[in-house]
BALO-873995 format. One record per residue (C-alpha): residue in three letters; x, z, y. Coordinates in pm, 1 decimal. Layout:
N
+-----+----------+----------+----------+
|   r |        u |        w |        v |
+-----+----------+----------+----------+
| Ala |        X |        Z |        Y |
...
+-----+----------+----------+----------+
This chain:
338
+-----+----------+----------+----------+
|   r |        u |        w |        v |
+-----+----------+----------+----------+
| Met |  -6228.6 |   -381.4 |  -4879.4 |
| Lys |  -6142.5 |   -470.3 |  -4521.1 |
| Thr |  -6381.8 |   -691.1 |  -4337.5 |
| Pro |  -6233.1 |   -988.2 |  -4148.9 |
| Leu |  -6297.9 |   -803.0 |  -3823.4 |
| Thr |  -6123.9 |   -487.6 |  -3947.7 |
| His |  -5830.9 |   -692.5 |  -4076.7 |
| Leu |  -5802.3 |   -872.1 |  -3743.6 |
| Phe |  -5805.3 |   -542.1 |  -3553.7 |
| Ser |  -5537.9 |   -392.1 |  -3782.4 |
| Gln |  -5320.1 |   -697.5 |  -3744.9 |
| Ser |  -5353.1 |   -693.1 |  -3365.1 |
| Arg |  -5256.7 |   -324.9 |  -3359.5 |
| Arg |  -4941.9 |   -395.9 |  -3561.0 |
| Val |  -4844.6 |   -679.1 |  -3326.6 |
| Ala |  -4904.9 |   -462.1 |  -3022.3 |
| Leu |  -4699.1 |   -182.8 |  -3174.3 |
| Ser |  -4412.8 |   -417.7 |  -3259.9 |
| Leu |  -4410.4 |   -546.7 |  -2903.7 |
| Ser |  -4429.7 |   -202.8 |  -2748.0 |
| Leu |  -4142.9 |    -45.1 |  -2942.7 |
| Pro |  -3864.8 |   -244.2 |  -2767.5 |
| Leu |  -4031.3 |   -177.2 |  -2434.6 |
| Leu |  -4050.4 |    191.9 |  -2515.7 |
| Ala |  -3684.2 |    193.5 |  -2613.4 |
| Met |  -3592.7 |     21.1 |  -2287.4 |
| Ala |  -3797.9 |    272.6 |  -2093.8 |
| Cys |  -3612.5 |    555.8 |  -2262.1 |
| Leu |  -3275.5 |    399.9 |  -2188.0 |
| Ala |  -3353.0 |    294.4 |  -1832.1 |
| Pro |  -3326.4 |    644.2 |  -1677.9 |
| Ser |  -2984.7 |    690.4 |  -1841.7 |
| Ala |  -2861.9 |    360.0 |  -1701.9 |
| Val |  -2995.5 |    443.9 |  -1358.6 |
| Leu |  -2841.3 |    789.3 |  -1372.2 |
| Ala |  -2505.0 |    644.2 |  -1482.8 |
| Gln |  -2498.2 |    409.9 |  -1185.8 |
| Ala |  -2621.4 |    678.7 |   -947.6 |
| Ala |  -2360.1 |    926.0 |  -1069.2 |
| Phe |  -2099.6 |    791.5 |   -825.8 |
| Pro |  -2019.4 |    961.4 |   -606.1 |
| Ser |  -2136.3 |   1295.9 |   -736.9 |
| Lys |  -1869.7 |   1526.7 |   -592.6 |
| Thr |  -1578.7 |   1551.1 |   -349.6 |
| Ile |  -1347.5 |   1249.7 |   -346.6 |
| Lys |   -973.7 |   1309.2 |   -330.9 |
| Ile |   -710.6 |   1068.7 |   -195.7 |
| Val |   -365.5 |   1170.2 |   -317.7 |
| Val |    -91.2 |   1059.9 |    -76.0 |
| Pro |    268.9 |   1046.4 |   -205.6 |
| Asn |    404.9 |   1115.3 |    143.2 |
| Ala |    423.6 |   1401.9 |    388.8 |
| Pro |    157.6 |   1442.8 |    662.2 |
| Gly |    199.5 |   1240.7 |    979.5 |
| Gly |    346.4 |    918.8 |    841.1 |
| Ala |    191.6 |    573.4 |    807.2 |
| Ala |     47.9 |    648.1 |    462.3 |
| Asp |   -106.5 |    978.0 |    571.8 |
| Ile |   -255.3 |    832.3 |    891.2 |
| Thr |   -406.2 |    541.8 |    698.6 |
| Ala |   -555.7 |    770.8 |    433.7 |
| Arg |   -706.9 |   1010.1 |    687.0 |
| Thr |   -848.3 |    734.1 |    906.9 |
| Val |  -1008.9 |    553.6 |    614.7 |
| Gly |  -1102.4 |    873.7 |    433.0 |
| Gln |  -1317.1 |   1001.2 |    718.6 |
| Lys |  -1520.0 |    680.0 |    724.7 |
| Leu |  -1543.1 |    667.9 |    346.8 |
| Ser |  -1692.2 |   1016.7 |    348.7 |
| Glu |  -1958.6 |    903.7 |    593.0 |
| Ala |  -2035.5 |    592.7 |    387.5 |
| Leu |  -2055.6 |    766.6 |     49.3 |
| Gly |  -2215.1 |   1093.3 |    160.0 |
| Gln |  -1949.6 |   1309.3 |     -4.0 |
| Pro |  -1646.0 |   1492.9 |    139.8 |
| Val |  -1316.4 |   1303.7 |    117.7 |
| Val |  -1007.0 |   1524.2 |    116.0 |
| Ile |   -646.6 |   1413.8 |    159.0 |
| Glu |   -392.7 |   1577.9 |    -67.7 |
| Asn |    -28.6 |   1521.2 |     29.2 |
| Lys |    210.3 |   1525.7 |   -267.3 |
| Pro |    546.9 |   1399.1 |   -134.9 |
| Ser |    821.0 |   1347.9 |   -391.8 |
| Ala |   1096.0 |   1103.1 |   -480.2 |
| Gly |    938.4 |    768.0 |   -554.6 |
| Gly |    587.4 |    911.3 |   -527.5 |
| Ile |    616.3 |   1026.7 |   -887.6 |
| Val |    418.9 |   1352.1 |   -850.7 |
| Ala |    121.7 |   1184.1 |   -683.7 |
| Gly |    127.0 |    891.4 |   -923.8 |
| Glu |    131.5 |   1113.6 |  -1230.8 |
| Gln |   -157.7 |   1323.7 |  -1099.9 |
| Val |   -383.3 |   1022.9 |  -1042.1 |
| Ala |   -278.2 |    838.4 |  -1357.9 |
| His |   -399.1 |   1134.1 |  -1562.8 |
| Ala |   -712.2 |   1205.3 |  -1357.7 |
| Glu |  -1064.9 |   1142.6 |  -1483.0 |
| Pro |  -1132.9 |    767.6 |  -1436.4 |
| Asp |  -1458.4 |    814.4 |  -1248.0 |
| Gly |  -1363.0 |    702.1 |   -896.7 |
| His |  -1337.4 |   1051.5 |   -749.3 |
| Thr |   -954.4 |   1057.6 |   -744.9 |
| Leu |   -764.5 |    781.9 |   -565.2 |
| Leu |   -396.4 |    711.8 |   -506.5 |
| Leu |   -249.2 |    580.0 |   -182.4 |
| Ile |    -27.9 |    299.3 |   -315.6 |
| Ser |    223.9 |     98.2 |   -115.8 |
| Ser |    526.7 |   -126.2 |   -135.9 |
| Gly |    706.6 |    200.7 |   -219.0 |
| Thr |    495.3 |    221.6 |   -535.3 |
| Ala |    624.4 |   -122.6 |   -630.7 |
| Val |    985.3 |    -20.5 |   -559.2 |
| Ser |    960.8 |    287.5 |   -781.6 |
| Ala |    860.2 |     73.2 |  -1079.0 |
| Ser |   1215.8 |    -67.0 |  -1091.2 |
| Leu |   1418.0 |    200.1 |   -913.7 |
| Phe |   1368.4 |    473.0 |  -1173.3 |
| Lys |   1491.0 |    472.4 |  -1531.1 |
| Ser |   1158.1 |    610.2 |  -1643.2 |
| Leu |    827.2 |    714.9 |  -1490.1 |
| Pro |    552.8 |    941.7 |  -1630.4 |
| Phe |    311.5 |    649.7 |  -1587.0 |
| Asp |    300.1 |    270.4 |  -1605.0 |
| Thr |    260.1 |    133.7 |  -1252.1 |
| Val |     66.1 |   -170.9 |  -1371.3 |
| Lys |   -128.3 |    -41.4 |  -1672.3 |
| Asp |   -225.7 |    307.6 |  -1553.6 |
| Phe |   -384.1 |    213.6 |  -1219.3 |
| Ala |   -663.1 |    -14.6 |  -1105.5 |
| Pro |   -602.3 |   -133.6 |   -746.7 |
| Val |   -912.4 |   -114.7 |   -529.1 |
| Ser |   -803.6 |   -274.0 |   -202.0 |
| Lys |   -520.1 |   -326.4 |     37.6 |
| Leu |   -567.8 |   -111.2 |    348.0 |
| Ala |   -298.3 |   -201.6 |    599.4 |
| Ser |     27.4 |   -383.0 |    653.3 |
| Phe |    308.3 |   -287.6 |    889.0 |
| Asp |    616.6 |   -452.2 |   1029.3 |
| Leu |    982.6 |   -379.0 |    971.9 |
| Val |   1222.3 |   -421.5 |   1261.7 |
| Ile |   1595.4 |   -452.1 |   1323.3 |
| Ala |   1675.1 |   -235.5 |   1625.5 |
| Val |   1983.7 |   -125.5 |   1817.4 |
| Ala |   2060.1 |    125.6 |   2089.9 |
| Glu |   1942.8 |      1.3 |   2427.8 |
| Glu |   2289.4 |     55.8 |   2577.3 |
| Gly |   2471.8 |    -86.5 |   2273.4 |
| Arg |   2677.0 |   -403.9 |   2246.5 |
| Phe |   2394.9 |   -624.9 |   2113.4 |
| Lys |   2134.9 |   -763.3 |   2350.9 |
| Ser |   1982.2 |  -1016.4 |   2111.0 |
| Phe |   1954.6 |  -1094.4 |   1741.8 |
| Ala |   2190.1 |  -1388.1 |   1797.7 |
| Asp |   2451.2 |  -1142.8 |   1932.2 |
| Leu |   2427.3 |   -931.9 |   1616.9 |
| Leu |   2455.8 |  -1233.0 |   1386.1 |
| Ala |   2754.3 |  -1371.3 |   1577.0 |
| Tyr |   2937.2 |  -1037.7 |   1563.6 |
| Ala |   2869.0 |   -992.3 |   1192.5 |
| Lys |   2995.9 |  -1340.3 |   1113.5 |
| Ala |   3311.5 |  -1294.4 |   1322.8 |
| Asn |   3380.0 |   -945.1 |   1187.0 |
| Pro |   3304.2 |   -936.8 |    813.0 |
| Gly |   3234.6 |   -587.2 |    682.4 |
| Lys |   3243.7 |   -415.6 |   1022.1 |
| Leu |   2871.5 |   -411.7 |   1106.1 |
| Asn |   2702.0 |    -84.9 |   1002.6 |
| Ile |   2324.9 |    -92.5 |    942.7 |
| Gly |   2144.7 |    239.8 |    902.3 |
| Thr |   1831.8 |    288.5 |    690.7 |
| Pro |   1644.0 |    577.2 |    529.2 |
| Gln |   1732.2 |    671.9 |    170.3 |
| Ile |   1852.4 |    428.4 |    -94.9 |
| Gly |   1555.8 |    262.7 |   -259.5 |
| Thr |   1313.4 |    288.7 |     33.0 |
| Thr |   1145.8 |    -30.0 |    147.7 |
| Gln |   1360.0 |    -23.1 |    462.5 |
| Asn |   1680.1 |     15.3 |    263.6 |
| Leu |   1593.5 |   -267.6 |     26.7 |
| Ala |   1479.5 |   -490.0 |    314.6 |
| Ala |   1825.6 |   -442.9 |    468.8 |
| Glu |   1983.6 |   -539.6 |    135.8 |
| Met |   1759.8 |   -845.1 |    118.4 |
| Phe |   1855.7 |   -941.2 |    474.3 |
| Leu |   2227.1 |   -930.2 |    393.9 |
| Ser |   2173.9 |  -1130.1 |     77.3 |
| Ala |   1971.0 |  -1398.4 |    254.9 |
| Ser |   2204.5 |  -1421.8 |    555.5 |
| Gly |   2528.0 |  -1417.0 |    357.1 |
| Leu |   2666.9 |  -1159.2 |    598.6 |
| Gln |   2913.6 |   -892.4 |    494.4 |
| Ala |   2805.0 |   -558.5 |    639.9 |
| Gln |   2774.9 |   -193.6 |    542.5 |
| Ile |   2434.9 |    -37.9 |    476.6 |
| Val |   2442.3 |    332.3 |    554.8 |
| Pro |   2154.0 |    538.8 |    406.9 |
| Phe |   2034.6 |    857.5 |    578.9 |
| Asn |   1793.6 |   1131.5 |    477.1 |
| Gly |   1496.6 |   1001.8 |    672.1 |
| Thr |   1423.3 |    816.9 |    995.3 |
| Pro |   1520.1 |   1079.1 |   1259.8 |
| Pro |   1884.6 |   1097.2 |   1142.5 |
| Val |   1905.9 |    716.1 |   1156.0 |
| Ile |   1783.1 |    714.3 |   1514.8 |
| Thr |   2026.6 |    992.1 |   1609.9 |
| Ala |   2318.3 |    805.9 |   1453.4 |
| Leu |   2219.9 |    481.1 |   1622.2 |
| Arg |   2186.2 |    634.5 |   1966.3 |
| Gly |   2511.0 |    825.1 |   1913.9 |
| Gly |   2704.5 |    511.3 |   1826.1 |
| Ser |   2780.0 |    604.4 |   1463.4 |
| Ile |   2604.0 |    291.2 |   1339.3 |
| Asp |   2544.8 |    -46.5 |   1502.0 |
| Ala |   2185.2 |   -124.2 |   1401.1 |
| Met |   1897.3 |      1.3 |   1191.9 |
| Val |   1619.3 |   -141.2 |    974.1 |
| Glu |   1302.6 |     64.8 |    998.1 |
| Ile |    924.9 |     48.1 |    988.5 |
| Leu |    810.6 |    -31.6 |   1340.4 |
| Gly |    563.2 |    255.9 |   1381.2 |
| Pro |    811.2 |    546.5 |   1369.8 |
| Val |   1048.9 |    384.6 |   1620.0 |
| Met |    792.1 |    239.1 |   1859.6 |
| Pro |    802.0 |    545.5 |   2089.3 |
| Gln |   1181.2 |    503.4 |   2117.1 |
| Ile |   1133.5 |    134.5 |   2193.1 |
| Lys |    869.4 |    203.8 |   2457.1 |
| Ser |   1093.6 |    461.0 |   2623.6 |
| Gln |   1375.7 |    202.2 |   2620.4 |
| Ala |   1603.2 |    417.6 |   2408.1 |
| Leu |   1606.8 |    149.2 |   2137.4 |
| Arg |   1603.0 |   -229.5 |   2165.4 |
| Pro |   1418.2 |   -432.3 |   1899.0 |
| Leu |   1617.0 |   -743.3 |   1806.5 |
| Ala |   1405.7 |   -903.3 |   1535.3 |
| Val |   1097.2 |   -845.8 |   1321.5 |
| Leu |   1124.5 |   -906.1 |    948.4 |
| Ser |    764.4 |  -1021.1 |    890.7 |
| Asp |    638.0 |  -1378.6 |    858.8 |
| Lys |    456.7 |  -1364.7 |   1192.3 |
| Arg |    533.7 |  -1200.9 |   1523.4 |
| Ser |    428.6 |   -841.5 |   1567.6 |
| Leu |    119.6 |   -774.1 |   1777.6 |
| Gly |    303.6 |   -474.7 |   1921.4 |
| Leu |    618.1 |   -675.6 |   2003.7 |
| Pro |    498.7 |  -1031.5 |   2069.1 |
| Asp |    816.3 |  -1128.7 |   2257.4 |
| Val |   1054.4 |  -1014.4 |   1984.1 |
| Pro |   1160.9 |  -1301.9 |   1755.4 |
| Leu |   1131.4 |  -1309.0 |   1379.6 |
| Val |   1440.6 |  -1296.0 |   1159.8 |
| Arg |   1333.4 |  -1628.7 |   1010.2 |
| Glu |   1337.6 |  -1790.2 |   1355.1 |
| Ala |   1718.9 |  -1775.6 |   1336.1 |
| Gly |   1689.5 |  -2065.2 |   1091.4 |
| Gly |   1946.9 |  -2166.4 |    834.9 |
| Ser |   1952.4 |  -1945.2 |    527.5 |
| Leu |   1707.6 |  -1709.1 |    701.2 |
| Ala |   1440.5 |  -1974.5 |    761.4 |
| Lys |   1220.3 |  -1844.4 |    478.3 |
| Phe |   1307.9 |  -1477.6 |    511.1 |
| Gln |   1018.1 |  -1234.1 |    509.7 |
| Ala |    987.8 |   -862.8 |    439.3 |
| Ala |    699.7 |   -636.3 |    529.0 |
| Ser |    537.2 |   -320.1 |    403.8 |
| Trp |    178.6 |   -238.7 |    309.2 |
| Asn |    -44.4 |     27.2 |    162.4 |
| Gly |   -370.0 |     40.1 |    -29.0 |
| Leu |   -584.0 |    244.5 |   -266.2 |
| Ala |   -599.2 |    255.7 |   -645.5 |
| Val |   -791.4 |    454.7 |   -904.5 |
| Pro |   -697.5 |    546.9 |  -1261.2 |
| Ala |   -717.8 |    263.1 |  -1512.2 |
| His |  -1048.9 |    237.9 |  -1699.3 |
| Thr |  -1249.5 |    342.9 |  -1395.5 |
| Pro |  -1584.1 |    158.2 |  -1430.6 |
| Lys |  -1580.8 |   -181.0 |  -1261.1 |
| Ala |  -1901.7 |    -96.2 |  -1075.2 |
| Val |  -1730.3 |    204.8 |   -915.1 |
| Val |  -1426.4 |     -1.0 |   -815.0 |
| Leu |  -1650.7 |   -263.1 |   -657.1 |
| Arg |  -1854.7 |      2.5 |   -472.1 |
| Leu |  -1537.3 |    151.9 |   -325.7 |
| Asn |  -1407.3 |   -192.1 |   -236.4 |
| Lys |  -1731.5 |   -286.5 |    -63.6 |
| Glu |  -1723.6 |     25.5 |    153.7 |
| Leu |  -1355.1 |    -22.2 |    236.8 |
| Gln |  -1407.4 |   -381.3 |    352.2 |
| Thr |  -1671.3 |   -259.0 |    597.0 |
| Ile |  -1455.9 |     32.5 |    714.9 |
| Leu |  -1146.5 |   -181.4 |    776.1 |
| Lys |  -1343.5 |   -403.8 |   1014.2 |
| Met |  -1470.1 |   -115.7 |   1229.0 |
| Pro |  -1327.0 |   -142.0 |   1583.2 |
| Asp |  -1233.2 |    226.3 |   1603.6 |
| Val |  -1050.7 |    207.5 |   1269.9 |
| Val |   -865.9 |   -109.0 |   1372.8 |
| Lys |   -763.1 |     55.2 |   1700.1 |
| Arg |   -657.4 |    384.8 |   1541.2 |
| Leu |   -429.5 |    202.5 |   1300.3 |
| Ser |   -296.4 |    -46.2 |   1555.5 |
| Asp |   -202.8 |    245.3 |   1783.6 |
| Val |     62.4 |    337.1 |   1525.6 |
| Ser |    158.6 |    -27.4 |   1456.0 |
| Leu |    -53.8 |    -64.9 |   1141.9 |
| Tyr |   -272.5 |   -369.8 |   1083.9 |
| Ala |   -601.2 |   -304.4 |    903.7 |
| Glu |   -623.2 |   -558.2 |    621.0 |
| Gly |   -859.1 |   -536.0 |    326.3 |
| Ser |   -856.7 |   -737.5 |      4.0 |
| Thr |  -1035.7 |   -780.9 |   -324.1 |
| Pro |   -924.5 |   -560.9 |   -614.5 |
| Glu |   -767.6 |   -869.2 |   -773.3 |
| Gln |   -569.2 |   -953.2 |   -459.6 |
| Ala |   -443.5 |   -594.7 |   -435.2 |
| Gly |   -329.2 |   -613.3 |   -796.9 |
| Glu |   -150.5 |   -942.3 |   -734.8 |
| Leu |     23.8 |   -798.0 |   -428.8 |
| Leu |    146.9 |   -497.7 |   -626.5 |
| Ala |    272.7 |   -720.0 |   -910.5 |
| Phe |    447.3 |   -955.9 |   -665.5 |
| Asp |    625.1 |   -670.7 |   -490.7 |
| Ile |    731.9 |   -511.6 |   -819.4 |
| Lys |    911.6 |   -833.1 |   -912.0 |
| Arg |   1051.4 |   -895.9 |   -564.9 |
| Trp |   1201.7 |   -550.6 |   -519.8 |
| Ala |   1326.0 |   -546.7 |   -879.5 |
| Asp |   1526.1 |   -860.2 |   -798.9 |
| Val |   1666.6 |   -701.2 |   -482.3 |
| Ile |   1763.3 |   -382.6 |   -668.9 |
| Ala |   1938.6 |   -583.7 |   -938.7 |
| Lys |   2119.9 |   -810.3 |   -693.1 |
| Ala |   2235.2 |   -518.0 |   -477.4 |
| Lys |   2347.5 |   -336.6 |   -794.6 |
| Ile |   2161.9 |    -22.0 |   -694.4 |
| Glu |   2193.9 |    234.3 |   -969.2 |
| Lys |   1864.2 |    340.1 |  -1121.9 |
| Gln |   1766.5 |    700.1 |  -1057.1 |
+-----+----------+----------+----------+
């Protein structure tokens, strides 16, 4: 028979044991939780760029990638996978392990592809988790320096007086530049011909040779031609004047039906869907710091890119907005899906 003292001791031991078991379980689980959080980054990080080396997307990725490597303590490699609509790069990242070690350079071109193609090997909205916007860049309407147009007003007046005679060159059908030109004609009510070329250099050659009257292009690739006075910028398509061309008016400053006109381009980073939220937030935190670094801001501004970060939610909203906007332009311009 247990004495009262023995009974009390036994009861205390049971209470202590019952209290210690949950603590023991937590202690066993704690290392796993710590290890799970500490597992990122655990290896080389890859940024897949759906464009060739040397362009705005590639420069942005390499500039940011170098700093990201320093911040995370792991190598960051840039893998260029150019293809129509960025399909090859998008498919690779959509099917990658969702652990934050494979990222996709997304852009307004990513949004265009969602509506331009009959089918894609991925869902642009469901298969990616945007991390942050990285940069924005201006689009410009330019003409040959020695051409007939000396101002945006001159171009508008000629187009109105000569319906269907103005020829505007752009890169391939479905590029942001091409669709921005379509949007400009729709907003202005002008009748003009949009002439697509296989890339920017042929557009510049045709413009300087007099085969076309004007061009719509991203500012960065044509800035050297503008600085050398081979091309004359007539108007910027953004909603605020370009830092690189502060004296060049906006399209919307023409007023009338163009008073609310705005078209710009951007790029950012995304990871495969289902990447842990903690990893997305870690990447976003580092990117916000990187995009404020003076040397990063200068490197991007040297090629007419504006460093601009965002929250993951804002990046997702921007992608969704552009998907709808460019889908409307494609439908209105009756561009055949590829």
